[in-house]
Structures are given as structure tokens and as C-alpha cells.
C-alpha positions as a Markdown table, in Angstrom:
| # | Residue | x | y | z |
|---|---|---|---|---|
| 1 | Met | 14.1 | 4.7 | 24.9 |
| 2 | Lys | 17.3 | 2.8 | 25.9 |
| 3 | His | 15.4 | -0.5 | 26.2 |
| 4 | Leu | 13.8 | -0.3 | 22.7 |
| 5 | Ile | 15.0 | -2.0 | 19.6 |
| 6 | Trp | 14.4 | 0.4 | 16.7 |
| 7 | Ser | 15.1 | -1.5 | 13.5 |
| 8 | Ser | 12.9 | 0.2 | 10.9 |
| 9 | Gly | 15.8 | 1.8 | 9.1 |
| 10 | His | 14.4 | 5.3 | 9.9 |
| 11 | Gln | 15.9 | 7.6 | 12.5 |
| 12 | Leu | 13.8 | 8.1 | 15.6 |
| 13 | Leu | 13.0 | 11.8 | 15.6 |
| 14 | Leu | 10.2 | 12.1 | 18.1 |
| 15 | Lys | 10.2 | 10.2 | 21.3 |
| 16 | Asn | 7.2 | 11.7 | 23.2 |
| 17 | Ile | 4.1 | 11.5 | 21.0 |
| 18 | Val | 1.3 | 10.8 | 23.4 |
| 19 | Arg | -2.0 | 11.6 | 21.7 |
| 20 | Ala | -3.5 | 11.6 | 18.2 |
| 21 | Asp | -6.7 | 12.9 | 16.5 |
| 22 | Asn | -7.3 | 12.4 | 12.8 |
| 23 | Cys | -4.2 | 13.8 | 11.2 |
| 24 | Tyr | -2.9 | 15.6 | 14.3 |
| 25 | Leu | -0.3 | 14.2 | 16.7 |
| 26 | Tyr | 0.6 | 15.8 | 20.0 |
| 27 | Asp | 3.7 | 15.4 | 22.1 |
| 28 | Ser | 3.9 | 15.4 | 25.9 |
| 29 | Glu | 4.5 | 19.2 | 25.9 |
| 30 | Gly | 1.4 | 19.9 | 23.8 |
| 31 | Lys | 3.1 | 20.6 | 20.5 |
| 32 | Lys | 0.9 | 19.7 | 17.5 |
| 33 | Tyr | 2.2 | 18.0 | 14.4 |
| 34 | Ile | 0.3 | 17.2 | 11.1 |
| 35 | Asp | 0.9 | 13.6 | 10.2 |
| 36 | Leu | 1.5 | 13.4 | 6.4 |
| 37 | Glu | 2.7 | 9.8 | 6.8 |
| 38 | Ser | -0.5 | 8.5 | 8.4 |
| 39 | Gly | 1.4 | 6.2 | 10.7 |
| 40 | Val | 3.4 | 4.3 | 8.0 |
| 41 | Trp | 0.4 | 4.7 | 5.7 |
| 42 | Cys | -1.8 | 2.7 | 8.0 |
| 43 | Thr | -4.4 | 5.2 | 9.4 |
| 44 | Ser | -6.5 | 5.5 | 6.2 |
| 45 | Val | -9.4 | 7.2 | 8.0 |
| 46 | Gly | -7.4 | 9.0 | 10.6 |
| 47 | His | -5.9 | 8.4 | 14.0 |
| 48 | Cys | -8.4 | 7.5 | 16.7 |
| 49 | Asn | -11.3 | 7.7 | 14.3 |
| 50 | Pro | -14.4 | 7.7 | 16.6 |
| 51 | Lys | -16.4 | 5.3 | 14.4 |
| 52 | Ile | -13.5 | 2.7 | 14.3 |
| 53 | Asn | -13.0 | 3.1 | 18.0 |
| 54 | Lys | -16.7 | 2.6 | 18.7 |
| 55 | Ala | -16.7 | -0.6 | 16.6 |
| 56 | Ile | -13.6 | -1.9 | 18.4 |
| 57 | Ile | -15.1 | -1.2 | 21.9 |
| 58 | Ser | -18.4 | -2.9 | 20.9 |
| 59 | Gln | -16.7 | -6.0 | 19.5 |
| 60 | Ile | -14.1 | -6.4 | 22.3 |
| 61 | Glu | -16.8 | -6.5 | 24.9 |
| 62 | Lys | -18.3 | -9.5 | 23.0 |
| 63 | Ile | -15.5 | -11.6 | 21.6 |
| 64 | Ser | -12.2 | -10.4 | 20.1 |
| 65 | His | -10.4 | -13.7 | 19.4 |
| 66 | Thr | -11.5 | -17.2 | 18.2 |
| 67 | Gly | -9.8 | -20.5 | 17.8 |
| 68 | Phe | -9.3 | -23.5 | 15.5 |
| 69 | Phe | -12.8 | -24.9 | 15.9 |
| 70 | Tyr | -15.1 | -21.9 | 16.2 |
| 71 | Ala | -15.7 | -18.6 | 14.4 |
| 72 | Asn | -17.8 | -15.5 | 14.7 |
| 73 | Pro | -20.4 | -14.4 | 12.0 |
| 74 | Val | -18.7 | -11.0 | 11.6 |
| 75 | Ile | -16.0 | -12.8 | 9.5 |
| 76 | Glu | -18.5 | -13.6 | 6.8 |
| 77 | Asn | -20.0 | -10.1 | 6.8 |
| 78 | Thr | -16.6 | -8.5 | 6.3 |
| 79 | Ser | -15.6 | -11.1 | 3.7 |
| 80 | Lys | -18.6 | -10.0 | 1.6 |
| 81 | Lys | -17.5 | -6.4 | 1.9 |
| 82 | Val | -13.9 | -7.1 | 0.8 |
| 83 | Leu | -15.0 | -9.3 | -2.1 |
| 84 | Glu | -17.4 | -6.6 | -3.3 |
| 85 | Ile | -14.7 | -3.9 | -3.5 |
| 86 | Thr | -12.1 | -6.2 | -5.0 |
| 87 | Gly | -14.4 | -7.4 | -7.7 |
| 88 | Leu | -13.8 | -11.0 | -6.6 |
| 89 | Asn | -17.5 | -11.8 | -6.1 |
| 90 | Asp | -18.3 | -15.3 | -4.8 |
| 91 | Gly | -14.6 | -15.7 | -3.9 |
| 92 | Lys | -13.2 | -16.2 | -0.4 |
| 93 | Cys | -11.1 | -14.4 | 2.2 |
| 94 | Glu | -8.7 | -15.2 | 5.0 |
| 95 | Phe | -8.1 | -12.6 | 7.8 |
| 96 | Leu | -4.5 | -12.4 | 9.0 |
| 97 | Cys | -2.2 | -10.0 | 10.9 |
| 98 | Ser | 0.1 | -8.1 | 8.5 |
| 99 | Gly | 0.5 | -7.2 | 4.8 |
| 100 | Ser | 3.7 | -9.3 | 4.6 |
| 101 | Glu | 1.7 | -12.3 | 5.8 |
| 102 | Ala | -1.1 | -11.7 | 3.3 |
| 103 | Val | 1.3 | -11.6 | 0.4 |
| 104 | Glu | 3.2 | -14.7 | 1.6 |
| 105 | Tyr | -0.1 | -16.5 | 2.1 |
| 106 | Gly | -1.2 | -15.6 | -1.4 |
| 107 | Met | 2.1 | -16.9 | -2.8 |
| 108 | Arg | 1.7 | -20.2 | -1.0 |
| 109 | Ile | -1.7 | -20.7 | -2.6 |
| 110 | Ala | -0.4 | -19.7 | -6.0 |
| 111 | Arg | 2.6 | -22.0 | -5.8 |
| 112 | Leu | 0.2 | -24.9 | -4.9 |
| 113 | Ile | -2.1 | -24.4 | -7.8 |
| 114 | Ala | 0.0 | -22.9 | -10.5 |
| 115 | Glu | 0.6 | -25.1 | -13.5 |
| 116 | Lys | 4.0 | -23.6 | -14.5 |
| 117 | Pro | 7.2 | -23.2 | -12.4 |
| 118 | Leu | 8.2 | -19.5 | -12.8 |
| 119 | Ala | 6.9 | -16.4 | -11.0 |
| 120 | Leu | 7.3 | -12.9 | -12.6 |
| 121 | Thr | 7.5 | -9.6 | -10.9 |
| 122 | Phe | 9.3 | -6.2 | -11.3 |
| 123 | Ser | 12.7 | -5.8 | -9.8 |
| 124 | Asp | 11.8 | -2.5 | -8.0 |
| 125 | Ser | 8.9 | -4.1 | -6.1 |
| 126 | Tyr | 8.6 | -4.8 | -2.4 |
| 127 | Phe | 6.5 | -7.6 | -1.1 |
| 128 | Gly | 7.1 | -7.8 | 2.7 |
| 129 | Ala | 9.6 | -8.5 | 5.4 |
| 130 | Tyr | 9.8 | -12.3 | 5.0 |
| 131 | Gly | 9.0 | -15.4 | 3.0 |
| 132 | Glu | 9.5 | -16.3 | -0.6 |
| 133 | Ala | 7.9 | -13.1 | -2.0 |
| 134 | Gly | 10.0 | -11.0 | 0.3 |
| 135 | Lys | 13.3 | -12.5 | -0.9 |
| 136 | Arg | 12.6 | -13.6 | -4.5 |
| 137 | Gln | 16.1 | -15.1 | -4.8 |
| 138 | His | 15.4 | -18.5 | -6.1 |
| 139 | Asp | 15.8 | -19.6 | -9.7 |
| 140 | Asn | 12.1 | -19.8 | -10.2 |
| 141 | Trp | 11.7 | -16.0 | -10.0 |
| 142 | Ile | 12.1 | -13.5 | -12.9 |
| 143 | Asn | 12.6 | -10.0 | -11.6 |
| 144 | Tyr | 12.0 | -7.9 | -14.7 |
| 145 | Asn | 13.6 | -4.5 | -14.7 |
| 146 | Arg | 11.0 | -2.4 | -16.4 |
| 147 | Leu | 13.1 | 0.8 | -16.0 |
| 148 | Glu | 16.0 | -0.5 | -18.0 |
| 149 | Cys | 14.7 | -1.4 | -21.4 |
| 150 | Ser | 14.8 | 0.0 | -25.0 |
| 151 | Cys | 11.1 | 1.2 | -25.1 |
| 152 | Asn | 12.3 | 4.8 | -24.8 |
| 153 | Ser | 9.1 | 5.7 | -22.9 |
| 154 | Lys | 8.8 | 8.1 | -19.9 |
| 155 | Glu | 6.6 | 5.4 | -18.3 |
| 156 | Gly | 9.4 | 2.8 | -18.5 |
| 157 | Cys | 8.7 | -0.4 | -20.3 |
| 158 | Thr | 5.5 | -0.6 | -22.4 |
| 159 | Gly | 6.2 | -4.2 | -23.6 |
| 160 | Glu | 7.4 | -3.1 | -27.0 |
| 161 | Cys | 11.1 | -3.9 | -26.7 |
| 162 | Ala | 13.5 | -6.7 | -27.2 |
| 163 | Glu | 13.9 | -7.1 | -23.4 |
| 164 | Phe | 10.2 | -7.8 | -22.9 |
| 165 | Asn | 10.3 | -10.4 | -25.7 |
| 166 | Thr | 12.8 | -12.4 | -23.7 |
| 167 | Ile | 10.4 | -13.1 | -20.9 |
| 168 | Pro | 9.5 | -16.8 | -21.1 |
| 169 | Phe | 5.7 | -16.5 | -20.6 |
| 170 | Glu | 5.3 | -20.2 | -21.6 |
| 171 | Arg | 7.0 | -21.2 | -18.3 |
| 172 | Ile | 5.4 | -18.5 | -16.0 |
| 173 | Gly | 2.6 | -19.6 | -13.7 |
| 174 | Ile | 2.4 | -16.5 | -11.5 |
| 175 | Phe | 2.6 | -12.7 | -12.0 |
| 176 | Leu | 3.0 | -10.9 | -8.6 |
| 177 | Phe | 2.2 | -7.2 | -9.2 |
| 178 | Glu | 2.8 | -4.2 | -6.9 |
| 179 | Pro | 0.9 | -1.4 | -8.6 |
| 180 | Gly | 2.8 | 1.7 | -7.8 |
| 181 | Ser | 4.7 | 1.8 | -4.5 |
| 182 | Ser | 7.9 | 0.5 | -6.0 |
| 183 | Ser | 9.7 | -0.1 | -2.7 |
| 184 | Gly | 8.5 | 3.3 | -1.5 |
| 185 | Leu | 9.7 | 5.3 | -4.5 |
| 186 | Val | 6.2 | 5.6 | -6.1 |
| 187 | Arg | 6.7 | 4.6 | -9.7 |
| 188 | Phe | 3.7 | 3.5 | -11.7 |
| 189 | Pro | 4.1 | 0.9 | -14.5 |
| 190 | Ser | 2.5 | 1.8 | -17.8 |
| 191 | Val | -1.0 | 0.6 | -18.6 |
| 192 | Lys | 0.2 | -1.0 | -21.8 |
| 193 | Leu | 2.8 | -3.1 | -20.0 |
| 194 | Ile | 0.5 | -4.4 | -17.3 |
| 195 | Glu | -2.3 | -5.2 | -19.7 |
| 196 | Lys | 0.1 | -7.0 | -22.0 |
| 197 | Ile | 1.6 | -9.0 | -19.2 |
| 198 | Ala | -1.9 | -9.9 | -17.8 |
| 199 | Glu | -3.0 | -11.1 | -21.3 |
| 200 | Lys | 0.1 | -13.3 | -21.6 |
| 201 | Ile | -0.4 | -14.7 | -18.1 |
| 202 | Lys | -4.0 | -15.6 | -18.8 |
| 203 | Glu | -3.2 | -17.1 | -22.2 |
| 204 | Asn | -0.9 | -19.5 | -20.4 |
| 205 | His | -3.5 | -20.2 | -17.6 |
| 206 | Gly | -1.4 | -18.4 | -15.0 |
| 207 | Ile | -2.4 | -16.6 | -11.8 |
| 208 | Ile | -2.3 | -12.9 | -11.1 |
| 209 | Ile | -1.6 | -11.8 | -7.5 |
| 210 | Val | -1.7 | -8.1 | -6.6 |
| 211 | Asn | 0.0 | -6.7 | -3.6 |
| 212 | Glu | -2.3 | -3.9 | -2.4 |
| 213 | Val | -0.8 | -3.5 | 1.1 |
| 214 | Thr | 0.3 | 0.0 | 0.3 |
| 215 | Thr | -1.8 | 1.0 | -2.7 |
| 216 | Gly | -5.1 | -0.4 | -1.5 |
| 217 | Ile | -8.0 | 0.9 | 0.6 |
| 218 | Gly | -8.4 | 4.2 | -1.3 |
| 219 | Arg | -4.7 | 5.3 | -1.2 |
| 220 | Thr | -4.5 | 6.0 | -4.9 |
| 221 | Gly | -8.1 | 7.4 | -5.3 |
| 222 | Thr | -9.6 | 4.0 | -6.2 |
| 223 | Trp | -10.2 | 1.1 | -3.9 |
| 224 | Phe | -7.2 | -0.6 | -5.2 |
| 225 | Gly | -4.1 | 0.2 | -7.3 |
| 226 | Phe | -4.9 | -2.5 | -9.8 |
| 227 | Gln | -8.1 | -0.7 | -10.7 |
| 228 | His | -6.1 | 1.9 | -12.6 |
| 229 | Tyr | -5.4 | -0.9 | -15.0 |
| 230 | Arg | -7.9 | -3.0 | -17.0 |
| 231 | Ile | -7.1 | -6.2 | -15.2 |
| 232 | Gln | -8.9 | -8.5 | -12.7 |
| 233 | Pro | -6.5 | -10.4 | -10.4 |
| 234 | Asp | -7.1 | -13.8 | -9.0 |
| 235 | Ile | -5.6 | -13.1 | -5.6 |
| 236 | Val | -5.4 | -9.7 | -3.7 |
| 237 | Ala | -3.3 | -9.1 | -0.6 |
| 238 | Ile | -4.6 | -6.3 | 1.6 |
| 239 | Gly | -3.0 | -4.7 | 4.6 |
| 240 | Lys | -2.1 | -1.4 | 6.3 |
| 241 | Gly | -5.1 | 0.8 | 5.6 |
| 242 | Ile | -7.8 | -1.8 | 6.1 |
| 243 | Gly | -6.9 | -1.9 | 9.8 |
| 244 | Asn | -6.6 | 1.9 | 10.3 |
| 245 | Gly | -3.6 | 1.2 | 12.7 |
| 246 | Tyr | -5.0 | -2.1 | 14.0 |
| 247 | Pro | -2.9 | -5.1 | 12.9 |
| 248 | Val | -5.2 | -6.9 | 10.5 |
| 249 | Ser | -4.7 | -8.0 | 6.9 |
| 250 | Val | -6.8 | -9.8 | 4.3 |
| 251 | Met | -6.0 | -12.3 | 1.5 |
| 252 | Ala | -8.9 | -12.5 | -1.0 |
| 253 | Val | -9.2 | -15.0 | -3.8 |
| 254 | Ser | -11.5 | -15.5 | -6.8 |
| 255 | Lys | -14.2 | -18.1 | -7.0 |
| 256 | Asn | -12.0 | -20.2 | -9.4 |
| 257 | Val | -9.0 | -20.1 | -7.1 |
| 258 | Ala | -11.1 | -21.0 | -4.1 |
| 259 | Glu | -12.6 | -24.0 | -6.0 |
| 260 | Val | -9.2 | -25.3 | -7.1 |
| 261 | Leu | -7.8 | -24.8 | -3.6 |
| 262 | Ala | -10.6 | -26.9 | -2.1 |
| 263 | Thr | -9.3 | -29.9 | -4.1 |
| 264 | Lys | -5.8 | -29.5 | -2.6 |
| 265 | Asn | -4.4 | -30.4 | 0.8 |
| 266 | Phe | -3.7 | -26.8 | 1.7 |
| 267 | Leu | -3.0 | -26.1 | 5.4 |
| 268 | Tyr | -2.1 | -22.8 | 7.1 |
| 269 | Ala | -2.5 | -22.2 | 10.8 |
| 270 | Gln | -1.4 | -19.5 | 13.2 |
| 271 | Ser | -2.9 | -18.1 | 16.4 |
| 272 | His | -4.5 | -14.9 | 15.1 |
| 273 | Gln | -6.4 | -16.1 | 12.0 |
| 274 | Asn | -9.9 | -14.9 | 11.2 |
| 275 | Asp | -10.2 | -13.0 | 14.5 |
| 276 | Pro | -13.5 | -11.2 | 14.8 |
| 277 | Leu | -12.0 | -8.0 | 16.2 |
| 278 | Gly | -9.8 | -7.4 | 13.1 |
| 279 | Ala | -12.7 | -8.2 | 10.9 |
| 280 | Val | -14.9 | -5.6 | 12.6 |
| 281 | Val | -12.3 | -3.0 | 12.1 |
| 282 | Ala | -11.9 | -3.8 | 8.4 |
| 283 | Phe | -15.7 | -3.7 | 8.0 |
| 284 | Glu | -16.0 | -0.3 | 9.6 |
| 285 | Val | -13.0 | 1.2 | 7.6 |
| 286 | Ile | -14.7 | 0.2 | 4.4 |
| 287 | Asn | -18.0 | 1.6 | 5.6 |
| 288 | Thr | -16.4 | 4.9 | 6.6 |
| 289 | Ile | -14.7 | 5.3 | 3.2 |
| 290 | Gln | -17.9 | 4.6 | 1.4 |
| 291 | Asn | -20.2 | 6.7 | 3.6 |
| 292 | Glu | -17.9 | 9.7 | 3.6 |
| 293 | Asn | -17.1 | 9.6 | -0.1 |
| 294 | Leu | -13.4 | 9.5 | 0.7 |
| 295 | Leu | -12.3 | 8.1 | -2.6 |
| 296 | Leu | -13.4 | 11.2 | -4.4 |
| 297 | Gln | -11.8 | 13.4 | -1.7 |
| 298 | Cys | -8.6 | 11.5 | -2.1 |
| 299 | Gln | -8.5 | 12.2 | -5.8 |
| 300 | Gln | -9.3 | 15.9 | -5.3 |
| 301 | Leu | -6.7 | 16.5 | -2.6 |
| 302 | Gly | -4.1 | 14.4 | -4.4 |
| 303 | Asn | -4.6 | 16.6 | -7.5 |
| 304 | Leu | -4.2 | 19.7 | -5.4 |
| 305 | Ile | -0.9 | 18.5 | -3.9 |
| 306 | Ile | 0.5 | 17.3 | -7.2 |
| 307 | Glu | -0.5 | 20.4 | -9.2 |
| 308 | Gln | 1.2 | 22.7 | -6.6 |
| 309 | Leu | 4.3 | 20.6 | -6.4 |
| 310 | Asn | 4.6 | 20.7 | -10.1 |
| 311 | Glu | 4.4 | 24.5 | -10.0 |
| 312 | Tyr | 7.2 | 24.4 | -7.4 |
| 313 | Lys | 9.2 | 22.2 | -9.8 |
| 314 | Lys | 9.2 | 25.0 | -12.3 |
| 315 | Ile | 10.6 | 27.4 | -9.7 |
| 316 | Phe | 12.9 | 25.3 | -7.7 |
| 317 | Pro | 15.5 | 23.2 | -9.6 |
| 318 | Ile | 16.1 | 21.1 | -6.4 |
| 319 | Ile | 12.8 | 19.2 | -7.3 |
| 320 | Arg | 13.8 | 16.6 | -9.7 |
| 321 | Gln | 10.5 | 14.9 | -10.1 |
| 322 | Val | 7.0 | 14.6 | -8.6 |
| 323 | Arg | 5.2 | 11.3 | -8.8 |
| 324 | Gly | 1.8 | 10.5 | -7.4 |
| 325 | Arg | -1.6 | 9.0 | -7.7 |
| 326 | Gly | -4.3 | 10.0 | -5.2 |
| 327 | Leu | -2.7 | 10.6 | -1.8 |
| 328 | Met | 0.4 | 8.5 | -2.5 |
| 329 | Ile | 3.0 | 11.0 | -3.6 |
| 330 | Ala | 6.8 | 11.1 | -3.9 |
| 331 | Ile | 8.9 | 14.2 | -4.2 |
| 332 | Glu | 12.3 | 13.4 | -5.6 |
| 333 | Leu | 14.9 | 16.0 | -4.9 |
| 334 | Thr | 18.4 | 16.5 | -6.3 |
| 335 | Glu | 19.8 | 16.8 | -2.8 |
| 336 | Lys | 19.0 | 17.8 | 0.8 |
| 337 | Ala | 15.9 | 15.6 | 1.4 |
| 338 | Glu | 16.9 | 14.9 | 5.0 |
| 339 | Pro | 17.5 | 18.6 | 5.9 |
| 340 | Val | 14.1 | 19.4 | 4.3 |
| 341 | Gln | 12.4 | 16.7 | 6.2 |
| 342 | Lys | 13.9 | 17.8 | 9.5 |
| 343 | Glu | 13.0 | 21.5 | 8.8 |
| 344 | Leu | 9.4 | 20.5 | 8.1 |
| 345 | Leu | 9.4 | 18.5 | 11.4 |
| 346 | Lys | 10.5 | 21.7 | 13.3 |
| 347 | Lys | 7.5 | 23.5 | 11.7 |
| 348 | Gly | 5.1 | 20.7 | 12.7 |
| 349 | Phe | 4.8 | 18.5 | 9.6 |
| 350 | Ile | 5.7 | 14.8 | 9.6 |
| 351 | Leu | 6.6 | 13.0 | 6.4 |
| 352 | Val | 8.9 | 10.2 | 5.4 |
| 353 | Lys | 12.3 | 10.4 | 3.8 |
| 354 | Arg | 13.0 | 7.2 | 2.0 |
| 355 | Ser | 16.1 | 5.3 | 3.0 |
| 356 | Gly | 19.0 | 5.5 | 0.5 |
| 357 | Gly | 17.5 | 8.2 | -1.7 |
| 358 | Glu | 16.6 | 11.9 | -1.9 |
| 359 | Val | 12.9 | 11.1 | -1.9 |
| 360 | Leu | 10.2 | 12.4 | 0.4 |
| 361 | Arg | 6.8 | 10.6 | 0.7 |
| 362 | Ile | 3.4 | 12.2 | 1.3 |
| 363 | Asp | 0.7 | 9.7 | 2.4 |
| 364 | Pro | -1.8 | 11.4 | 4.7 |
| 365 | Ser | -5.0 | 9.9 | 5.9 |
| 366 | Leu | -7.9 | 10.2 | 3.4 |
| 367 | Thr | -9.6 | 12.3 | 6.0 |
| 368 | Ile | -7.0 | 15.1 | 6.0 |
| 369 | Lys | -8.4 | 18.6 | 5.8 |
| 370 | Glu | -7.6 | 20.8 | 2.8 |
| 371 | Lys | -6.4 | 23.6 | 5.1 |
| 372 | Asp | -3.7 | 21.3 | 6.5 |
| 373 | Ile | -2.6 | 20.4 | 3.0 |
| 374 | Lys | -2.4 | 24.0 | 2.0 |
| 375 | Ala | -0.4 | 24.8 | 5.2 |
| 376 | Phe | 2.1 | 22.1 | 4.3 |
| 377 | Leu | 2.5 | 23.3 | 0.7 |
| 378 | Lys | 3.0 | 26.9 | 1.9 |
| 379 | Thr | 5.6 | 25.8 | 4.4 |
| 380 | Phe | 7.4 | 23.4 | 2.0 |
| 381 | Gly | 7.6 | 26.2 | -0.6 |
| 382 | Ser | 9.1 | 28.6 | 2.0 |
| 383 | Ile | 11.8 | 26.0 | 2.9 |
| 384 | Leu | 12.7 | 25.5 | -0.7 |
| 385 | Leu | 12.9 | 29.2 | -1.3 |
| 386 | Lys | 15.3 | 29.6 | 1.7 |
| 387 | Ile | 17.5 | 26.8 | 0.3 |
| 388 | Gln | 17.5 | 28.4 | -3.1 |
| 389 | Lys | 18.5 | 31.8 | -1.8 |
| 390 | Lys | 21.5 | 30.2 | 0.0 |
């Protein structure tokens, strides 16, 4: 791979993966691996899902790409599906290429229509590789550190501290919310905090944007991470899982936002915008999750993993904390996360070690089999036992 730029921040450990089937990867020598990363959390319904592949082949033989002056009806059909699962009925969608782009697009809309100058978010959030939301360095951003306050709660801030009371909600027009990934460390804000912020934002006629690139499309056991909180956003950015590995994202807005936007001179144009092929993929991913009852399966399998990991925590002091919701799970160790990751890889299990920390992520496809989860848990336990004996 001497001609390849590898800039992800993660070490390239396998250079010869040549085939995939659901949660299984195979290298050029025929060795099988169980993918607990789901291809950077993208393959929500499994690698090479036959239903998704069939939909791609069918659409690509008709038309895969459109232009500035013409569209394909599948865009409208998929928009209705997306708006149904987001709760933004009678709203509108735009189909794009990446989660980063969807978040940035949403921020551009919010900046255009927000009545107040400041945007609020949490300091441990991640909103993409570029753009205003990705940087959040301007004076018009408030990056609230919900993990360093005087609430004295295991959940972090609950909005009942002096620090929370310093937030100038009267000047905030946008709340950009990432419901759980926390830059890959999997930390969930308290329900009290989010509902209190949402109430304040709405009192001041502000806009709530939710970044569902990582937490959306069933990852946490509901369609979207915000659905664990009693809030309804105005704008939802969707990526990763909705394409099952195909590069498509969606930015969905409420009816009210769409109506206000129609009165503004808003322009946004790029070459792969509202492409029918991406929309067909998104439609079939949603259908697959609905028809195969994968939200319930995600909840059940997630509970199985978290319960067993918490049992291990009682036995192995190396486990500092287990955090998770559905099939988005972090195991924080006191040390040796990288050696554990590499030992798992030797035994045929792929998962992510987060850069700059002793954290392992488990994010398999929603279609993973229970037997593969149990095999991982058994292997993980044996590795921890070996470390403890040393």
C-alpha cells in the first residue's frame, strides 16, 4: 500500500480484506473475521446485504445520477420515508454525500434563519471533518463542558448548577446536539439536561439541530438518538448507516423550517446532490430495518453485550467503565486497550480502539448473529483473564 495516503488516525492492521458477507470479512488467504466495527459504523444492515445490492443494481441500470434541472421520483419516495421516521412530517429533505456535509448543510440553514447570534453545543461533541460545525472556534459558539460542573451527578450536568445558569440563552439561536457518540467515547447527556436546554431554546425561538450521523438509523435501539429524549428537533443530519456503506447522507428539516427557508435566498449546489442511486439505497435500508424488526434486535443484543461486560467489570479491574445504548458500546480500560485490540484481531474480531484513549468501541451491524456476539464475549473474557494472571 505504498501509494495510499492513510490519514484516518488509525493504524492500518489488515491490508488484504477481499470479501465481506454480513458481519464477516475474509482476507486473501481465506481467514474469517467478525466485524464489530461495521465498517466505521456504516454497514447498518450488514456488508453486501443482498436486498441493498439488488436495489443498487436495479437503480443503476435505470439512472444513478441526475443534474441541476432534472430529478428522479425516487427522491420524493425516500424523503417521505425519512420524514416519517424522524417525526418531521410534511418537512423536506436534501440528499448529500457524507455525514459531515449533512451537518454543515444544516448549520448553514440554521445560521440563515436563526434570530439570535450564538450557537450552543457540548465541548466533547464531534460534528464532522470540516466547516463551521467541525471547527466551532468562532466567538459565536458556546462549547459547554457538561462533564465539568457542580451538579455532582453520575450523568454529568443535569442543568442544576451555577455553570448551567451562566449560559446566555437569551442570545442563543441554535442548539447543535450530538446524542451520545461524544467524539467516539460514547457518553450520553442526561435527559434532564437535554430537555431543559430544549425548553430554553424554544422559549427563545431557537433552532434545534441533531447530528445523527453516528447515533441514527437504529444504532442505539431507536431510529435516532434524540428519541431517547423527549424533544423534537427542527433539523436532523443523517449519515453513515443510511447508506449501508454507500456514500449518501440526508439533511431533513421540519415544515416550519422549510417554510421559512423558502422566503430566503438560500443556495447550495454540488455535483452529487439528490442522486437517485443514494436515495434508493436509503429507502431500502429503512425498509430492511422495519421489515426485519432490527430495532428490537438491536436493543436485545445490546443488552446482552452490556450485561456481560458489566459482569466482567466485577471480575477484571482493568475495565474502568462500560457505556452503551443499543449496539453503540464503549469499553473504557485502565490500560492496554491497544494490546487487547490486537489480540482480538489475531483471534478474528475487529473492533476500534479510540485514538488518544484506552477505549474500545463495539458497533456491529444490526444484523449480527447472537452466536457471534457470544463468541466475542467469550474471547474477550479469556484475554482479560490472561492479562490479569500476568
